N, C-alpha and C positions, 0 to 999 in steps of 0.2 A: 426415508429409504427409497432409492430409485426403483422404477419398475424393472422387471426382468425381461431379458431377451433370450429365447431359446435358440441355441446355435446347433445346427445339424451338420454332421460330418459327411464327407463324400464316401465313395466305395473303399473297401479294404483292398490292400495290395501294396506293391512297391512303387513308391513315387518319390519325387524330390522333396527333401526337407528344406528348411529355410536357408541352408548353406549350399544347396544345389546337389547334395549327395542323395543317392537313392537309399531309402530305408523302407522297412515294412510297417505298414499301418494296419494292424489287425482290427482295430476298433473304428476304422474309417479314416481316410486321409483328410487332413486339415492343418493348415498353419494356424494353430490354436491361438497363439498370442496376438497375431494380427486381427483375428476375428474378435477376440475379447477387447482389444484396444478400440476397434470400431464401435462396439457396443458401448463402451465407456464414453467415447467421444460423442455419441448420440444421446447420452444421458441414461443408459441402461446398465443393469448388472448382467453381464454375459454369463450364461449357464450352458456349457458344452455338454451335449448328450453323448455319452461314451458308447455309441452304437453306430455301426456301419450303415451307409446309405444304399448298400446293395439291394436290388429288388428281389423279392421272394418269388421266383418262377414267373417273373413279369408282372406280379400283382403288388403294386406299391401301396394299395389300400391296406394290406394286411402284413406288410413286412415289419420286422421288429422295430426299426426306427420310427415308422409312422405310428405304430401302436403305442410305443413308449412316449413319443412326443404328445400324442393325444391325451394319454393319461396325465401327463404333467400339466398340459394346458387346461384340461377340464377340471383338475383338482386344485389348482393354485391360481386364483384371480389376479395375482401380481404380475403374471406374464402379459406383456403388451407388445412384444416384438418377436419376430421369427426371422432367423438368418439361416438360409440353406445354401451350402456350398456343394457344387457338383451333384452327385447322387442325392444329397440332402436337399438340393435346390428343386429337383424333380419331386421329392416327397412333400415339399411345401404345399403344392397344389392339392395333393391327396389329403393332406391334413386339413387345409382350409375347407374343403368340401364336406368334411365330417364334423365340423364345429357348428353349433346351433347359432341362432341370431344373437343371443346375449353374449356368447363367447366371442363371436366375430366382432362385436361392438367394442370389446376391450382392446383389440389389436390396433395399434397405431403406426407400426412400421413393419414392412415386409421387405426382406432382402433376398433376392435370388441371384446367385453368383455362379458362373461357370456351368450353367445348365442350359445350353442352347437348344433351340427346337430341333427335333429329329424326325425323320420320316419313318414309315412303317418298318423299314429295314435297319433303323438305328443310325442312319447317316445324318450328319448335320445338314439342315435344310431350312432356308428362310420361310418356307411355307409349312414346315413341320409342326410338331406339337411337343410341349406346350410353348406358346408364344407369350410375349410380354402381356398382351391384352387379357390372357387367361387369368392373370394374377391381379388384375385391377379390382379394387373393392366394389366397383359398380357391377361386377359380375356375380356378386354374392348377396344381392338383396335389392329392395326397392329404394329409390332415392330418400325416402323418409324413414328408413329403418335405422339410421344412425351408424351404419357400417361405412367407415371411411378411414383409410390408412394411406400413408406415404409408401410408394413402391419404388424400390431401388432395384433395377433389373440390369444386369451386365453379364455378357457371355464370358469371353476370355480376354486377357490383356492383349493389346496390340503388339505387333512386332517391335515397335519402338521402345516398349517397356523392357528395361534391362533386368536380367536375372543373374544370380551367381553362377559361375561356371557355364554360362549360356544354357542353363537348364530350360526345359520346356516351360511355356508361359502359364499353362493351366493352373498348376499348384500355387502360383504366385498371385492368383486372383485376390486373396484377402489383403495382401500388401498393396496391390494396385488400387483396390477400393479405398484404402486409407488415403492414398495420395490423391486420387481423383475426387474424393469427397472432402478433401482438404482437412482431414483428421490428423495428418502428420506431414512432416516434410520428407521429401525423398532423401535417401542415403547419399552421401557425397561420393 
């Protein structure tokens, strides 16, 4: 049986679906099939947590997605990957900081997608927080602790990435990841 990858959704609200139409995502936005296909391509059983990635009054340590993700990761040792999209990508860092050394040693792949660094006012900024380096396994222990994972960190698809109906690029991060990581071929 393959190891599991916990997949975290973005914020709730109206966003483009896979066909480019705006729909409501009450449990958090995510193109679920593309995220699960990526997990499968990387050798994991993808498990999508049906909880929005919205922060709870700015406290991501205690928001429902973080709390429920921690419960799963702490109670089931078969989880070896975490995939966070958009708001879920920001939660990944808060989750990692609350895992103990033994739990962190199990993690072999971290995916942070569509969660660019932001400044204190919430604007995207190259010097904002969190940056790619904050997710590196070297930030979570000593070199001999055995904490080592592959990090896949991508902000949003480039302008050259085609979307249905010229929809905004952000929601199509999961499809873009499949293509850039060579897990599938682009659509004709």
